[in-house]
MOPAC internal coordinates of N, CA, C and O (Angstrom, degrees):
PM7 1SCF
backbone

  N    0.0000 0     0.00 0     0.00 0    0    0    0
  C    1.4904 1     0.00 0     0.00 0    1    0    0
  C    1.4873 1   108.73 1     0.00 0    2    1    0
  O    1.2310 1   119.62 1   116.83 1    3    2    1
  N    1.3406 1   118.33 1   -63.17 1    3    2    1
  C    1.4270 1   122.13 1   176.86 1    5    3    2
  C    1.5424 1   109.49 1   -95.89 1    6    5    3
  O    1.2310 1   121.72 1   -46.93 1    7    6    5
  N    1.2701 1   114.31 1   133.07 1    7    6    5
  C    1.4837 1   117.40 1  -177.34 1    9    7    6
  C    1.4775 1   111.46 1   -95.47 1   10    9    7
  O    1.2310 1   118.20 1   145.14 1   11   10    9
  N    1.3259 1   121.04 1   -34.86 1   11   10    9
  C    1.4120 1   123.44 1  -178.41 1   13   11   10
  C    1.5331 1   111.04 1   -99.40 1   14   13   11
  O    1.2310 1   121.73 1   -83.38 1   15   14   13
  N    1.3058 1   114.29 1    96.62 1   15   14   13
  C    1.4933 1   120.11 1  -171.36 1   17   15   14
  C    1.5479 1   112.11 1   -66.51 1   18   17   15
  O    1.2310 1   120.83 1   151.37 1   19   18   17
  N    1.3975 1   116.01 1   -28.63 1   19   18   17
  C    1.4824 1   118.59 1   174.51 1   21   19   18
  C    1.4489 1   110.61 1   -60.95 1   22   21   19
  O    1.2310 1   121.44 1   130.58 1   23   22   21
  N    1.3240 1   114.85 1   -49.42 1   23   22   21
  C    1.4546 1   125.20 1  -174.97 1   25   23   22
  C    1.5844 1   105.07 1   -64.63 1   26   25   23
  O    1.2310 1   118.98 1   136.90 1   27   26   25
  N    1.2441 1   119.55 1   -43.10 1   27   26   25
  C    1.4543 1   122.90 1   179.12 1   29   27   26
  C    1.4538 1   110.77 1   -58.13 1   30   29   27
  O    1.2310 1   120.00 1   133.38 1   31   30   29
  N    1.3696 1   117.61 1   -46.62 1   31   30   29
  C    1.4147 1   125.17 1  -178.43 1   33   31   30
  C    1.4764 1   109.58 1   -58.15 1   34   33   31
  O    1.2310 1   120.47 1   132.11 1   35   34   33
  N    1.3299 1   116.71 1   -47.89 1   35   34   33
  C    1.4744 1   123.45 1  -175.52 1   37   35   34
  C    1.6276 1   106.04 1   -64.21 1   38   37   35
  O    1.2310 1   121.18 1   135.04 1   39   38   37
  N    1.2285 1   115.36 1   -44.96 1   39   38   37
  C    1.4809 1   120.14 1  -177.98 1   41   39   38
  C    1.5935 1   111.55 1   -58.10 1   42   41   39
  O    1.2310 1   123.77 1   133.63 1   43   42   41
  N    1.3760 1   110.37 1   -46.37 1   43   42   41
  C    1.4445 1   117.19 1  -178.79 1   45   43   42
  C    1.4532 1   112.94 1   -69.10 1   46   45   43
  O    1.2310 1   120.88 1   138.93 1   47   46   45
  N    1.3629 1   115.92 1   -41.07 1   47   46   45
  C    1.5844 1   120.36 1   174.69 1   49   47   46
  C    1.4864 1   109.47 1   -56.43 1   50   49   47
  O    1.2310 1   120.96 1   135.25 1   51   50   49
  N    1.2911 1   115.76 1   -44.75 1   51   50   49
  C    1.5159 1   123.76 1  -177.70 1   53   51   50
  C    1.5244 1   107.44 1   -58.95 1   54   53   51
  O    1.2310 1   118.24 1   140.90 1   55   54   53
  N    1.2736 1   120.96 1   -39.10 1   55   54   53
  C    1.3586 1   124.29 1  -175.53 1   57   55   54
  C    1.5619 1   113.78 1   -65.48 1   58   57   55
  O    1.2310 1   121.76 1   156.35 1   59   58   57
  N    1.3253 1   114.23 1   -23.65 1   59   58   57
  C    1.4751 1   121.01 1   177.99 1   61   59   58
  C    1.4884 1   114.30 1   -92.55 1   62   61   59
  O    1.2310 1   118.62 1   170.64 1   63   62   61
  N    1.3215 1   120.24 1    -9.36 1   63   62   61
  C    1.4591 1   125.46 1  -175.91 1   65   63   62
  C    1.5487 1   107.78 1   -64.10 1   66   65   63
  O    1.2310 1   118.40 1   130.43 1   67   66   65
  N    1.2740 1   120.65 1   -49.57 1   67   66   65
  C    1.5223 1   117.68 1  -176.86 1   69   67   66
  C    1.4688 1   110.27 1   -65.95 1   70   69   67
  O    1.2310 1   117.08 1   147.55 1   71   70   69
  N    1.2886 1   123.16 1   -32.45 1   71   70   69
  C    1.4571 1   121.96 1   179.13 1   73   71   70
  C    1.5199 1   107.99 1   -70.36 1   74   73   71
  O    1.2310 1   120.03 1   141.26 1   75   74   73
  N    1.2981 1   117.55 1   -38.74 1   75   74   73
  C    1.5044 1   117.45 1  -177.02 1   77   75   74
  C    1.6055 1   106.42 1   -69.86 1   78   77   75
  O    1.2310 1   120.24 1   145.21 1   79   78   77
  N    1.2982 1   117.14 1   -34.79 1   79   78   77
  C    1.4721 1   118.09 1  -176.36 1   81   79   78
  C    1.5403 1   107.19 1   -71.94 1   82   81   79
  O    1.2310 1   119.75 1   150.42 1   83   82   81
  N    1.2974 1   118.07 1   -29.58 1   83   82   81
  C    1.4148 1   121.00 1  -177.28 1   85   83   82
  C    1.5554 1   109.18 1   -71.01 1   86   85   83
  O    1.2310 1   120.88 1   153.00 1   87   86   85
  N    1.2926 1   115.91 1   -27.00 1   87   86   85
  C    1.4262 1   122.13 1  -176.75 1   89   87   86
  C    1.5336 1   110.03 1   -87.56 1   90   89   87
  O    1.2310 1   118.03 1   167.37 1   91   90   89
  N    1.3062 1   121.35 1   -12.63 1   91   90   89
  C    1.4445 1   123.91 1   177.62 1   93   91   90
  C    1.5559 1   113.18 1   -59.37 1   94   93   91
  O    1.2310 1   120.95 1   -38.74 1   95   94   93
  N    1.3222 1   115.78 1   141.26 1   95   94   93
  C    1.3751 1   119.20 1  -178.05 1   97   95   94
  C    1.5744 1   111.12 1   -68.31 1   98   97   95
  O    1.2310 1   120.02 1   -36.01 1   99   98   97
  N    1.2837 1   117.57 1   143.99 1   99   98   97
  C    1.4813 1   116.95 1   174.65 1  101   99   98
  C    1.4143 1   115.58 1   -60.86 1  102  101   99
  O    1.2310 1   120.61 1   -34.06 1  103  102  101
  N    1.3233 1   116.44 1   145.94 1  103  102  101
  C    1.5504 1   117.64 1  -178.16 1  105  103  102
  C    1.5450 1   108.80 1   -55.25 1  106  105  103
  O    1.2310 1   120.60 1   -45.34 1  107  106  105
  N    1.3346 1   116.46 1   134.66 1  107  106  105
  C    1.4289 1   119.81 1  -178.81 1  109  107  106
  C    1.4940 1   114.98 1    96.61 1  110  109  107
  O    1.2310 1   121.09 1   156.64 1  111  110  109
  N    1.3689 1   115.52 1   -23.36 1  111  110  109
  C    1.5043 1   114.53 1  -177.22 1  113  111  110
  C    1.5242 1   110.53 1   -69.59 1  114  113  111
  O    1.2310 1   118.07 1   141.05 1  115  114  113
  N    1.2947 1   121.28 1   -38.95 1  115  114  113
  C    1.4059 1   120.23 1   179.28 1  117  115  114
  C    1.5380 1   111.35 1   -71.24 1  118  117  115
  O    1.2310 1   118.61 1   147.40 1  119  118  117
  N    1.2117 1   120.26 1   -32.60 1  119  118  117
  C    1.5422 1   125.82 1   169.71 1  121  119  118
  C    1.4844 1   111.34 1   -59.48 1  122  121  119
  O    1.2310 1   120.39 1   134.08 1  123  122  121
  N    1.3391 1   116.86 1   -45.92 1  123  122  121
  C    1.4739 1   123.12 1   177.64 1  125  123  122
  C    1.5193 1   107.83 1   -61.82 1  126  125  123
  O    1.2310 1   118.18 1   133.02 1  127  126  125
  N    1.2516 1   121.08 1   -46.98 1  127  126  125
  C    1.4788 1   128.29 1  -176.78 1  129  127  126
  C    1.5644 1   106.48 1   -61.75 1  130  129  127
  O    1.2310 1   119.74 1   138.04 1  131  130  129
  N    1.2893 1   118.10 1   -41.96 1  131  130  129
  C    1.4892 1   123.05 1  -175.19 1  133  131  130
  C    1.5802 1   109.22 1   -81.42 1  134  133  131
  O    1.2310 1   117.74 1   152.27 1  135  134  133
  N    1.1770 1   121.91 1   -27.73 1  135  134  133
  C    1.5453 1   122.48 1  -175.60 1  137  135  134
  C    1.5120 1   119.41 1  -118.28 1  138  137  135
  O    1.2310 1   120.90 1   164.68 1  139  138  137
  N    1.2809 1   115.88 1   -15.32 1  139  138  137
  C    1.5078 1   118.23 1  -173.73 1  141  139  138
  C    1.5246 1   117.14 1  -130.25 1  142  141  139
  O    1.2310 1   120.69 1   153.79 1  143  142  141
  N    1.3120 1   116.28 1   -26.21 1  143  142  141
  C    1.4585 1   119.03 1  -171.93 1  145  143  142
  C    1.5388 1   113.39 1   -68.81 1  146  145  143
  O    1.2310 1   120.48 1   152.39 1  147  146  145
  N    1.3233 1   116.68 1   -27.61 1  147  146  145
  C    1.4799 1   115.61 1   179.30 1  149  147  146
  C    1.4906 1   112.53 1   -61.01 1  150  149  147
  O    1.2310 1   118.67 1   149.78 1  151  150  149
  N    1.3238 1   120.13 1   -30.22 1  151  150  149
  C    1.4008 1   125.39 1   176.75 1  153  151  150
  C    1.5406 1   113.80 1   -96.75 1  154  153  151
  O    1.2310 1   120.56 1   130.19 1  155  154  153
  N    1.2693 1   116.53 1   -49.81 1  155  154  153
  C    1.5078 1   124.24 1  -174.21 1  157  155  154
  C    1.4351 1   112.77 1   -88.05 1  158  157  155
  O    1.2310 1   119.46 1   173.61 1  159  158  157
  N    1.3557 1   118.64 1    -6.39 1  159  158  157
  C    1.4085 1   125.51 1   176.75 1  161  159  158
  C    1.5250 1   114.84 1    76.05 1  162  161  159
  O    1.2310 1   118.00 1   -27.09 1  163  162  161
  N    1.2463 1   121.42 1   152.91 1  163  162  161
  C    1.4893 1   127.60 1   177.14 1  165  163  162
  C    1.5203 1   109.22 1   -56.97 1  166  165  163
  O    1.2310 1   123.09 1   142.29 1  167  166  165
  N    1.3978 1   111.69 1   -37.71 1  167  166  165
  C    1.4944 1   118.55 1  -177.19 1  169  167  166
  C    1.5319 1   112.44 1   -75.50 1  170  169  167
  O    1.2310 1   120.42 1   166.28 1  171  170  169
  N    1.3225 1   116.81 1   -13.72 1  171  170  169
  C    1.4964 1   119.60 1  -176.03 1  173  171  170
  C    1.4963 1   111.26 1    80.62 1  174  173  171
  O    1.2310 1   121.25 1  -175.63 1  175  174  173
  N    1.3280 1   115.22 1     4.37 1  175  174  173
  C    1.5548 1   117.22 1  -176.87 1  177  175  174
  C    1.4662 1   115.53 1   -87.27 1  178  177  175
  O    1.2310 1   120.52 1   176.91 1  179  178  177
  N    1.3463 1   116.60 1    -3.09 1  179  178  177
  C    1.5412 1   116.28 1   174.13 1  181  179  178
  C    1.5309 1   108.17 1    71.66 1  182  181  179
  O    1.2310 1   124.05 1     9.77 1  183  182  181
  N    1.3873 1   109.83 1  -170.23 1  183  182  181
  C    1.4357 1   120.73 1   170.90 1  185  183  182
  C    1.4875 1   110.08 1  -126.76 1  186  185  183
  O    1.2310 1   120.29 1   -62.87 1  187  186  185
  N    1.2221 1   117.04 1   117.13 1  187  186  185
  C    1.5497 1   122.87 1  -175.02 1  189  187  186
  C    1.5119 1   106.87 1   -49.59 1  190  189  187
  O    1.2310 1   121.69 1   -45.63 1  191  190  189
  N    1.4382 1   114.37 1   134.37 1  191  190  189
  C    1.4147 1   118.55 1   179.93 1  193  191  190
  C    1.4767 1   117.02 1    75.82 1  194  193  191
  O    1.2310 1   118.59 1   170.12 1  195  194  193
  N    1.3684 1   120.29 1    -9.88 1  195  194  193
  C    1.4065 1   119.86 1  -178.12 1  197  195  194
  C    1.5057 1   111.98 1  -125.65 1  198  197  195
  O    1.2310 1   120.05 1   125.02 1  199  198  197
  N    1.3579 1   117.51 1   -54.98 1  199  198  197
  C    1.4681 1   122.00 1  -173.47 1  201  199  198
  C    1.5290 1   103.01 1  -130.24 1  202  201  199
  O    1.2310 1   119.92 1   -50.59 1  203  202  201
  N    1.3567 1   117.75 1   129.41 1  203  202  201
  C    1.4211 1   123.55 1  -177.00 1  205  203  202
  C    1.4666 1   113.86 1   -70.27 1  206  205  203
  O    1.2310 1   120.54 1   -31.30 1  207  206  205
  N    1.3411 1   116.57 1   148.70 1  207  206  205
  C    1.4463 1   122.74 1   176.00 1  209  207  206
  C    1.5531 1   109.78 1   -70.75 1  210  209  207
  O    1.2310 1   122.47 1   -39.59 1  211  210  209
  N    1.3085 1   112.88 1   140.41 1  211  210  209
  C    1.4930 1   120.83 1   174.13 1  213  211  210
  C    1.5101 1   109.79 1   -98.83 1  214  213  211
  O    1.2310 1   120.61 1   151.60 1  215  214  213
  N    1.2714 1   116.43 1   -28.40 1  215  214  213
  C    1.5031 1   120.37 1   178.92 1  217  215  214
  C    1.4911 1   112.67 1   -65.49 1  218  217  215
  O    1.2310 1   119.09 1   -64.33 1  219  218  217
  N    1.2605 1   119.35 1   115.67 1  219  218  217
  C    1.4492 1   121.75 1   178.16 1  221  219  218
  C    1.4774 1   115.00 1    78.73 1  222  221  219
  O    1.2310 1   118.25 1  -172.83 1  223  222  221
  N    1.2639 1   120.95 1     7.17 1  223  222  221
  C    1.4942 1   122.16 1  -173.75 1  225  223  222
  C    1.4938 1   109.85 1   -81.77 1  226  225  223
  O    1.2310 1   120.02 1   -50.03 1  227  226  225
  N    1.2427 1   117.57 1   129.97 1  227  226  225
  C    1.4767 1   123.89 1   176.95 1  229  227  226
  C    1.5814 1   114.13 1   -51.41 1  230  229  227
  O    1.2310 1   121.85 1   137.08 1  231  230  229
  N    1.3345 1   114.07 1   -42.92 1  231  230  229
  C    1.4324 1   122.20 1   178.20 1  233  231  230
  C    1.5656 1   111.72 1   -56.11 1  234  233  231
  O    1.2310 1   121.55 1   139.78 1  235  234  233
  N    1.2421 1   114.64 1   -40.22 1  235  234  233
  C    1.4830 1   122.29 1  -175.63 1  237  235  234
  C    1.5881 1   108.15 1   -76.53 1  238  237  235
  O    1.2310 1   120.83 1   143.05 1  239  238  237
  N    1.2859 1   116.03 1   -36.95 1  239  238  237
  C    1.5230 1   116.82 1  -176.20 1  241  239  238
  C    1.5204 1   113.53 1   -93.22 1  242  241  239
  O    1.2310 1   119.00 1   166.04 1  243  242  241
  N    1.3047 1   119.51 1   -13.96 1  243  242  241
  C    1.5144 1   117.71 1  -176.09 1  245  243  242
  C    1.5265 1   110.38 1   -85.64 1  246  245  243
  O    1.2310 1   121.23 1    33.49 1  247  246  245
  N    1.3570 1   115.25 1  -146.51 1  247  246  245
  C    1.4104 1   125.17 1  -179.22 1  249  247  246
  C    1.5374 1   106.71 1   -54.04 1  250  249  247
  O    1.2310 1   119.95 1   -48.45 1  251  250  249
  N    1.2663 1   117.70 1   131.55 1  251  250  249
  C    1.4724 1   121.31 1  -179.24 1  253  251  250
  C    1.4946 1   116.60 1   -72.49 1  254  253  251
  O    1.2310 1   118.97 1   162.53 1  255  254  253
  N    1.2858 1   119.56 1   -17.47 1  255  254  253
  C    1.4919 1   124.93 1  -174.02 1  257  255  254
  C    1.5468 1   112.60 1   -58.32 1  258  257  255
  O    1.2310 1   120.67 1   127.52 1  259  258  257
  N    1.3400 1   116.32 1   -52.48 1  259  258  257
  C    1.4753 1   120.96 1   179.79 1  261  259  258
  C    1.5734 1   109.66 1   -60.09 1  262  261  259
  O    1.2310 1   121.16 1   136.67 1  263  262  261
  N    1.2825 1   115.39 1   -43.33 1  263  262  261
  C    1.5394 1   118.47 1  -179.18 1  265  263  262
  C    1.5086 1   110.35 1   -63.49 1  266  265  263
  O    1.2310 1   121.60 1   135.25 1  267  266  265
  N    1.3208 1   114.54 1   -44.75 1  267  266  265
  C    1.4453 1   122.81 1   177.30 1  269  267  266
  C    1.4724 1   112.56 1   -52.95 1  270  269  267
  O    1.2310 1   122.09 1   131.12 1  271  270  269
  N    1.3382 1   113.61 1   -48.88 1  271  270  269
  C    1.4884 1   120.20 1   177.44 1  273  271  270
  C    1.4446 1   115.52 1   -56.77 1  274  273  271
  O    1.2310 1   121.50 1   132.08 1  275  274  273
  N    1.3276 1   114.74 1   -47.92 1  275  274  273
  C    1.5125 1   120.65 1   177.30 1  277  275  274
  C    1.4928 1   111.85 1   -61.11 1  278  277  275
  O    1.2310 1   120.74 1   132.28 1  279  278  277
  N    1.3341 1   116.19 1   -47.72 1  279  278  277
  C    1.5489 1   117.58 1  -177.93 1  281  279  278
  C    1.4704 1   109.05 1   -67.67 1  282  281  279
  O    1.2310 1   116.98 1   140.50 1  283  282  281
  N    1.2951 1   123.35 1   -39.50 1  283  282  281
  C    1.4473 1   122.16 1   178.54 1  285  283  282
  C    1.5206 1   114.65 1   -69.75 1  286  285  283
  O    1.2310 1   119.71 1   136.09 1  287  286  285
  N    1.2793 1   118.17 1   -43.91 1  287  286  285
  C    1.5003 1   125.19 1  -169.18 1  289  287  286
  C    1.5021 1   111.40 1  -102.94 1  290  289  287
  O    1.2310 1   116.76 1   161.84 1  291  290  289
  N    1.3078 1   123.76 1   -18.16 1  291  290  289
  C    1.4525 1   126.63 1  -175.26 1  293  291  290
  C    1.4950 1   109.96 1    82.43 1  294  293  291
  O    1.2310 1   122.03 1   -11.16 1  295  294  293
  N    1.3606 1   113.72 1   168.84 1  295  294  293
  C    1.4510 1   119.25 1   178.10 1  297  295  294
  C    1.5413 1   104.78 1  -164.87 1  298  297  295
  O    1.2310 1   123.41 1   -49.27 1  299  298  297
  N    1.3572 1   111.06 1   130.73 1  299  298  297
  C    1.4464 1   118.85 1  -175.65 1  301  299  298
  C    1.5236 1   111.37 1    53.04 1  302  301  299
  O    1.2310 1   118.16 1    59.49 1  303  302  301
  N    1.3662 1   121.11 1  -120.51 1  303  302  301
  C    1.4064 1   122.94 1  -177.66 1  305  303  302
  C    1.5726 1   111.42 1   -84.10 1  306  305  303
  O    1.2310 1   120.23 1   167.23 1  307  306  305
  N    1.3117 1   117.17 1   -12.77 1  307  306  305
  C    1.4481 1   118.54 1  -178.38 1  309  307  306
  C    1.6279 1   110.05 1   -76.82 1  310  309  307
  O    1.2310 1   122.47 1   -51.18 1  311  310  309
  N    1.2954 1   112.88 1   128.82 1  311  310  309
  C    1.4323 1   115.82 1   179.63 1  313  311  310
  C    1.5578 1   111.07 1   -76.18 1  314  313  311
  O    1.2310 1   118.87 1   -20.97 1  315  314  313
  N    1.2240 1   119.77 1   159.03 1  315  314  313
  C    1.4489 1   126.89 1   176.25 1  317  315  314
  C    1.5149 1   107.89 1   -87.40 1  318  317  315
  O    1.2310 1   120.29 1   -32.49 1  319  318  317
  N    1.2842 1   117.04 1   147.51 1  319  318  317
  C    1.5336 1   120.43 1   179.05 1  321  319  318
  C    1.4763 1   114.66 1  -114.44 1  322  321  319
  O    1.2310 1   121.26 1  -159.82 1  323  322  321
  N    1.3685 1   115.20 1    20.18 1  323  322  321
  C    1.4640 1   122.43 1   178.55 1  325  323  322
  C    1.5240 1   115.48 1   -53.72 1  326  325  323
  O    1.2310 1   121.12 1   140.58 1  327  326  325
  N    1.2759 1   115.46 1   -39.42 1  327  326  325
  C    1.5267 1   121.82 1   179.58 1  329  327  326
  C    1.4511 1   114.99 1   -93.35 1  330  329  327
  O    1.2310 1   120.66 1   171.75 1  331  330  329
  N    1.2588 1   116.34 1    -8.25 1  331  330  329
  C    1.5334 1   120.31 1  -167.60 1  333  331  330
  C    1.5773 1   112.20 1  -103.93 1  334  333  331
  O    1.2310 1   121.21 1   148.54 1  335  334  333
  N    1.3574 1   115.30 1   -31.46 1  335  334  333
  C    1.4880 1   115.97 1  -177.34 1  337  335  334
  C    1.4896 1   110.11 1  -125.87 1  338  337  335
  O    1.2310 1   120.47 1   -28.61 1  339  338  337
  N    1.2971 1   116.70 1   151.39 1  339  338  337
  C    1.4833 1   123.24 1  -177.45 1  341  339  338
  C    1.5610 1   106.48 1   -80.06 1  342  341  339
  O    1.2310 1   120.94 1   -10.41 1  343  342  341
  N    1.3112 1   115.80 1   169.59 1  343  342  341
  C    1.4582 1   120.96 1   178.90 1  345  343  342
  C    1.4742 1   109.58 1   -62.39 1  346  345  343
  O    1.2310 1   119.67 1   140.75 1  347  346  345
  N    1.3376 1   118.24 1   -39.25 1  347  346  345
  C    1.4182 1   121.91 1  -176.56 1  349  347  346
  C    1.6019 1   109.82 1   -68.30 1  350  349  347
  O    1.2310 1   122.46 1   137.22 1  351  350  349
  N    1.3719 1   112.89 1   -42.78 1  351  350  349
  C    1.4811 1   117.35 1   179.08 1  353  351  350
  C    1.5094 1   113.04 1   -65.33 1  354  353  351
  O    1.2310 1   120.39 1   140.55 1  355  354  353
  N    1.3343 1   116.85 1   -39.45 1  355  354  353
  C    1.4859 1   119.97 1   176.50 1  357  355  354
  C    1.4707 1   110.41 1   -67.36 1  358  357  355
  O    1.2310 1   117.48 1   141.46 1  359  358  357
  N    1.3191 1   122.41 1   -38.54 1  359  358  357
  C    1.3771 1   125.11 1   179.66 1  361  359  358
  C    1.5160 1   107.65 1   -62.74 1  362  361  359
  O    1.2310 1   118.47 1   131.55 1  363  362  361
  N    1.3444 1   120.53 1   -48.45 1  363  362  361
  C    1.3872 1   121.27 1   178.15 1  365  363  362
  C    1.5053 1   113.96 1   -58.73 1  366  365  363
  O    1.2310 1   120.64 1   132.99 1  367  366  365
  N    1.3548 1   116.38 1   -47.01 1  367  366  365
  C    1.3986 1   123.50 1  -178.87 1  369  367  366
  C    1.5135 1   110.37 1   -57.65 1  370  369  367
  O    1.2310 1   120.58 1   128.75 1  371  370  369
  N    1.3537 1   116.49 1   -51.25 1  371  370  369
  C    1.5042 1   121.01 1  -176.85 1  373  371  370
  C    1.5252 1   108.57 1   -68.53 1  374  373  371
  O    1.2310 1   117.76 1   141.29 1  375  374  373
  N    1.3083 1   121.88 1   -38.71 1  375  374  373
  C    1.3689 1   122.05 1   175.14 1  377  375  374
  C    1.6156 1   112.36 1   -55.07 1  378  377  375
  O    1.2310 1   123.61 1   134.15 1  379  378  377
  N    1.3404 1   110.67 1   -45.85 1  379  378  377
  C    1.4971 1   116.80 1   173.80 1  381  379  378
  C    1.4786 1   113.45 1   -56.41 1  382  381  379
  O    1.2310 1   120.87 1   131.46 1  383  382  381
  N    1.3545 1   115.93 1   -48.54 1  383  382  381
  C    1.4568 1   114.32 1  -179.10 1  385  383  382
  C    1.4338 1   117.14 1   -66.68 1  386  385  383
  O    1.2310 1   121.93 1   146.06 1  387  386  385
  N    1.3715 1   113.90 1   -33.94 1  387  386  385
  C    1.4887 1   119.38 1   179.83 1  389  387  386
  C    1.5055 1   113.54 1   -75.11 1  390  389  387
  O    1.2310 1   119.40 1   165.97 1  391  390  389
  N    1.3216 1   118.75 1   -14.03 1  391  390  389
  C    1.4580 1   121.12 1   177.65 1  393  391  390
  C    1.5161 1   115.90 1  -115.01 1  394  393  391
  O    1.2310 1   119.96 1   171.80 1  395  394  393
  N    1.3368 1   117.68 1    -8.20 1  395  394  393
  C    1.4363 1   121.78 1  -176.33 1  397  395  394
  C    1.5621 1   109.86 1   -83.63 1  398  397  395
  O    1.2310 1   119.19 1   -16.11 1  399  398  397
  N    1.3112 1   119.16 1   163.89 1  399  398  397
  C    1.4533 1   126.22 1   170.84 1  401  399  398
  C    1.5817 1   111.53 1    58.15 1  402  401  399
  O    1.2310 1   122.38 1  -148.66 1  403  402  401
  N    1.3045 1   113.04 1    31.34 1  403  402  401
  C    1.4794 1   119.46 1   178.14 1  405  403  402
  C    1.6189 1   112.65 1    81.77 1  406  405  403
  O    1.2310 1   119.65 1  -175.89 1  407  406  405
  N    1.3824 1   118.27 1     4.11 1  407  406  405
  C    1.4505 1   120.70 1   172.96 1  409  407  406
  C    1.4476 1   111.12 1   -55.03 1  410  409  407
  O    1.2310 1   118.25 1   -29.15 1  411  410  409
  N    1.3139 1   120.94 1   150.85 1  411  410  409
  C    1.3934 1   129.62 1   177.54 1  413  411  410
  C    1.4760 1   115.17 1  -117.77 1  414  413  411
  O    1.2310 1   119.40 1  -157.61 1  415  414  413
  N    1.3449 1   118.75 1    22.39 1  415  414  413
  C    1.4355 1   123.19 1   176.77 1  417  415  414
  C    1.4910 1   114.06 1   -71.40 1  418  417  415
  O    1.2310 1   120.81 1   -22.34 1  419  418  417
  N    1.3434 1   116.06 1   157.66 1  419  418  417
  C    1.4558 1   123.11 1   178.39 1  421  419  418
  C    1.4704 1   110.46 1   -82.61 1  422  421  419
  O    1.2310 1   119.80 1   -22.73 1  423  422  421
  N    1.2844 1   117.98 1   157.27 1  423  422  421
  C    1.5482 1   123.24 1   176.47 1  425  423  422
  C    1.5620 1   107.42 1   -61.89 1  426  425  423
  O    1.2310 1   124.24 1   -33.64 1  427  426  425
  N    1.2662 1   109.48 1   146.36 1  427  426  425
  C    1.5148 1   117.23 1   170.07 1  429  427  426
  C    1.5890 1   107.41 1  -102.07 1  430  429  427
  O    1.2310 1   124.50 1   -41.17 1  431  430  429
  N    1.3907 1   108.97 1   138.83 1  431  430  429
  C    1.5250 1   113.38 1  -179.52 1  433  431  430
  C    1.5454 1   108.68 1  -100.38 1  434  433  431
  O    1.2310 1   121.62 1   -21.73 1  435  434  433
  N    1.3247 1   114.51 1   158.27 1  435  434  433
  C    1.5051 1   116.62 1   173.98 1  437  435  434
  C    1.5350 1   111.24 1   -59.81 1  438  437  435
  O    1.2310 1   118.46 1   147.95 1  439  438  437
  N    1.2983 1   120.53 1   -32.05 1  439  438  437
  C    1.4208 1   122.62 1   177.14 1  441  439  438
  C    1.6183 1   111.42 1   -64.18 1  442  441  439
  O    1.2310 1   120.92 1   144.09 1  443  442  441
  N    1.2793 1   115.85 1   -35.91 1  443  442  441
  C    1.4798 1   115.50 1   177.23 1  445  443  442
  C    1.5181 1   112.33 1   -72.66 1  446  445  443
  O    1.2310 1   121.00 1   147.63 1  447  446  445
  N    1.3163 1   115.68 1   -32.37 1  447  446  445
  C    1.5111 1   120.00 1   174.24 1  449  447  446
  C    1.5771 1   108.72 1   -64.71 1  450  449  447
  O    1.2310 1   120.28 1   131.66 1  451  450  449
  N    1.3743 1   117.07 1   -48.34 1  451  450  449
  C    1.4804 1   120.77 1   175.82 1  453  451  450
  C    1.4744 1   112.39 1   -55.29 1  454  453  451
  O    1.2310 1   120.25 1   136.21 1  455  454  453
  N    1.3478 1   117.14 1   -43.79 1  455  454  453
  C    1.4986 1   119.88 1   177.28 1  457  455  454
  C    1.5505 1   112.26 1   -60.81 1  458  457  455
  O    1.2310 1   121.93 1   134.58 1  459  458  457
  N    1.3458 1   113.91 1   -45.42 1  459  458  457
  C    1.4418 1   115.87 1   176.55 1  461  459  458
  C    1.5153 1   115.67 1   -58.97 1  462  461  459
  O    1.2310 1   121.41 1   136.34 1  463  462  461
  N    1.2752 1   114.90 1   -43.66 1  463  462  461
  C    1.4836 1   122.81 1   173.99 1  465  463  462
  C    1.5528 1   112.08 1   -48.57 1  466  465  463
  O    1.2310 1   121.28 1   133.96 1  467  466  465
  N    1.3546 1   115.16 1   -46.04 1  467  466  465
  C    1.4589 1   120.13 1  -176.36 1  469  467  466
  C    1.5503 1   110.54 1   -69.53 1  470  469  467
  O    1.2310 1   121.01 1   149.34 1  471  470  469
  N    1.3420 1   115.67 1   -30.66 1  471  470  469
  C    1.4747 1   121.36 1   179.93 1  473  471  470
  C    1.4696 1   115.51 1   -69.37 1  474  473  471
  O    1.2310 1   122.73 1   151.69 1  475  474  473
  N    1.3446 1   112.38 1   -28.31 1  475  474  473
  C    1.5340 1   125.07 1  -179.82 1  477  475  474
  C    1.5893 1   101.28 1    62.29 1  478  477  475
  O    1.2310 1   120.10 1   180.00 1  479  478  477

């Protein structure tokens, strides 16, 4: 049926690229898993009495400035990530948190993170 097996292989491989892309984790999800999920849980529901919920939280979905301050500088037992993550990484992570689990927050940009760093 197909005479050029190299061409056929490329066509078939290309057919699977969109499916593989659709399965890729959203930007920030891996950063969340690596830096936040141990306390706030994969579900974003936290641990009652220890780590606050992020799913449905007004702080997470509202104005990004207070959230940026907490994530950069830490609060209570939560460490700050000012020196650990780049502006782009923090923007991806916070955008994920603000839009995951049914949250309706707006995306955070690297420029917003940079401005928050300057505010301390």
